[in-house]
C-alpha positions in Angstrom: 0.0 0.0 0.0 1.3 3.4 -0.9 2.0 6.2 1.6 3.1 9.8 1.8 6.5 11.0 0.8 7.4 7.8 -1.1 6.8 5.5 1.8 5.1 2.1 1.5 3.2 -0.1 4.0 4.0 -3.8 3.3 3.6 -7.1 5.0 6.9 -9.0 5.5 6.7 -12.5 4.1 10.0 -14.2 4.6 13.8 -14.0 5.2 16.6 -13.8 2.7 20.1 -15.4 3.0 21.5 -12.4 4.9 18.8 -12.7 7.6 16.9 -9.6 6.5 13.1 -9.8 6.1 11.6 -9.6 2.5 8.4 -8.2 1.1 6.9 -7.6 -2.3 5.5 -4.3 -3.6 4.1 -4.6 -7.1 6.8 -6.3 -9.2 9.5 -5.1 -6.8 11.2 -7.4 -4.2 12.2 -5.5 -1.1 14.9 -6.4 1.4 14.0 -5.0 4.8 16.7 -5.3 7.6 15.3 -5.3 11.1 12.0 -6.8 10.1 10.4 -10.1 11.1 8.2 -12.2 8.8 4.5 -11.5 9.5 5.0 -7.9 10.6 3.2 -5.0 8.9 5.7 -2.2 8.5 6.0 1.3 6.9 9.2 1.4 4.8 11.2 3.9 2.7 12.8 2.5 -0.4 16.5 3.3 -0.5 18.5 1.7 -3.4 19.0 -1.5 -5.4 21.0 -4.3 -3.7 23.9 -5.9 -5.6 25.4 -5.2 -8.9 23.3 -3.6 -11.7 21.7 -5.8 -14.3 23.9 -6.3 -17.4 21.0 -5.6 -19.8 17.4 -4.6 -19.7 16.2 -8.1 -20.3 17.8 -9.3 -17.0 15.4 -9.4 -14.1 16.3 -6.7 -11.7 17.5 -7.5 -8.3 16.0 -6.7 -4.9 15.8 -3.2 -3.5 16.9 -2.2 0.0 14.2 -0.6 2.2 14.4 1.0 5.7 11.7 0.5 8.3 10.2 3.8 9.3 7.5 2.4 11.6 6.4 -1.0 12.7 2.6 -0.9 12.5 1.9 -4.5 13.5 4.8 -6.0 15.5 5.7 -9.7 15.8 5.3 -11.2 19.3 9.0 -12.2 18.9 10.2 -8.7 18.6 12.6 -7.5 21.3 14.6 -4.3 21.9 18.2 -4.7 20.6 20.8 -4.4 23.4 23.4 -2.8 21.2 23.0 0.9 20.5 24.3 0.5 17.0 22.0 -2.4 16.0 19.8 -0.4 13.7 22.5 1.1 11.5 25.3 -1.5 11.8 25.4 -4.5 9.5 27.4 -6.7 11.9 24.3 -8.4 13.4 21.1 -9.3 11.7 18.8 -10.6 14.4 19.3 -8.7 17.6 15.7 -7.6 17.4 14.4 -11.2 17.4 13.9 -13.2 20.6 16.5 -16.0 20.9 14.0 -19.0 20.9 12.7 -17.7 17.6 16.2 -17.2 16.2 16.9 -20.9 16.9 13.6 -22.0 15.3 14.4 -19.9 12.2 17.8 -21.5 11.9 16.3 -25.0 12.1 13.7 -24.1 9.5 16.3 -22.5 7.2 18.5 -25.6 7.3 15.5 -27.9 6.7 14.5 -25.9 3.5 18.1 -25.9 2.1 18.4 -29.7 2.6 15.0 -30.4 1.1 15.9 -28.2 -2.0 19.2 -30.0 -2.5 18.2 -33.6 -1.5 14.5 -33.9 -2.0 12.9 -36.9 -0.3 16.4 -38.1 0.8 16.8 -35.1 3.1 17.3 -36.0 6.8 15.1 -34.7 9.6 16.6 -31.6 11.1 16.8 -31.6 14.9 16.1 -28.4 16.8 19.1 -26.0 16.8 21.1 -26.2 20.1 21.3 -22.8 21.6 24.1 -21.1 23.6 23.9 -20.1 27.3 21.9 -16.9 27.7 21.9 -14.0 30.1 19.1 -12.5 32.2 17.5 -11.0 29.1 17.3 -14.4 27.5 19.9 -13.6 24.8 23.5 -14.8 24.4 26.3 -12.3 24.5 30.1 -12.1 24.2 30.1 -15.5 22.3 32.2 -14.5 19.3 35.9 -15.5 19.9 36.7 -13.8 16.6 36.2 -10.1 16.5 36.6 -8.2 13.2 36.3 -4.5 12.6 36.8 -2.3 9.6 38.5 1.1 9.6 36.9 4.1 7.9 37.2 7.8 7.5 35.3 10.1 9.7 35.2 13.9 10.2 37.8 13.7 12.9 40.0 11.1 11.2 40.2 7.3 11.5 37.1 5.5 12.8 36.4 1.8 13.4 33.2 -0.2 13.1 31.2 -2.4 10.8 29.9 -1.9 7.3 26.3 -0.6 7.0 24.2 -3.3 5.4 24.6 -3.5 1.6 27.4 -0.8 1.5 31.1 -0.2 2.1 30.3 2.6 4.5 31.8 2.1 7.9 29.4 2.7 10.8 31.6 3.9 13.8 30.8 1.8 16.9 31.7 2.2 20.6 30.5 -1.2 21.7 30.0 -4.7 20.2 28.3 -6.9 22.9 28.5 -10.1 20.8 32.3 -10.1 20.8 34.5 -11.5 23.6 35.3 -8.7 26.1 39.0 -8.9 25.7 38.8 -8.9 21.9 36.9 -5.6 22.1 39.4 -4.1 24.5 42.3 -4.9 22.2 40.5 -3.7 19.1 39.4 -0.4 20.6 42.8 0.2 22.1 44.4 -0.3 18.7 41.9 2.1 17.2 42.8 4.8 19.7 46.5 4.2 19.1 46.1 4.5 15.3 44.1 7.6 15.6 46.6 9.2 18.0 49.3 8.5 15.5 47.3 10.0 12.7 47.3 6.8 10.7 44.7 7.1 7.9 42.1 4.5 7.0 42.7 2.7 3.7 39.6 4.1 2.0 38.0 2.9 -1.2 41.1 3.8 -3.2 43.4 2.2 -0.6 45.5 5.4 -0.6 45.4 5.3 3.2 46.9 2.6 5.5 44.6 0.8 8.0 42.0 -1.6 6.4 40.7 -3.8 9.3 41.7 -5.6 12.4 40.9 -9.2 13.5 41.3 -10.3 17.1 40.9 -13.9 18.2 40.8 -15.0 21.9 40.7 -18.3 23.7 37.4 -19.2 25.3 38.8 -18.2 28.8 40.3 -15.1 27.2 43.7 -15.8 28.7 45.2 -15.8 25.3 44.6 -13.4 22.4 46.1 -12.6 19.0 45.5 -9.5 16.9 46.1 -9.0 13.2 46.1 -5.5 11.7 45.6 -5.5 7.9 47.2 -2.6 6.1 47.6 -1.6 2.5 51.4 -1.5 2.9 54.3 -1.7 5.4 54.7 1.8 6.7 56.8 3.2 9.5 53.9 5.1 11.1 52.3 1.7 12.0 55.1 0.6 14.2 54.4 2.8 17.3 50.7 1.9 17.5 
């Protein structure tokens, strides 16, 4: 249904491979991050997703849309813990209650196996969840933390790519990463910024591209890898 100022009201009907909800508006397929199938939402259409079609006869790809308002919410909707969840592309399902996340993962695997194996597909057992906190959600479970560096008004910033783009969303927290991994990554960010090390940028004329930190489960051991465009003396001090 059409709306004011180019907005649409749609019913979300499924989930794509990235974890985003999907909907149909006329002959257009919409990808709607932050949605849950079954919800009725008001969205604003943003831009095509993926590379442009090679010719006019090629069926065009999906279009990214942003939720403006949830008009009919799913009973499985929860408030994301991370302050960056709406803009950041690092997590897809923080707005979905954990039991529903597990159910969706089981159903997704079942569909994939049936598509590839037909009647020979095995029965998919319920997904085994992780230990959860007081809010019913698991946190600090990623022993591998990865951040990208970008360019901000004040110089180098660190975060994750906004969904469907190469634009870095600066972050100040990432509650799904191990605590020690975050501490190392943010300390490196501050040291690089203090040394005026520039982010690589799209043209890779800068230096810092991204950082990956791995920790042991007990966080007693950790290793960090800084990926740069070239070996440069200004990287040594940070």
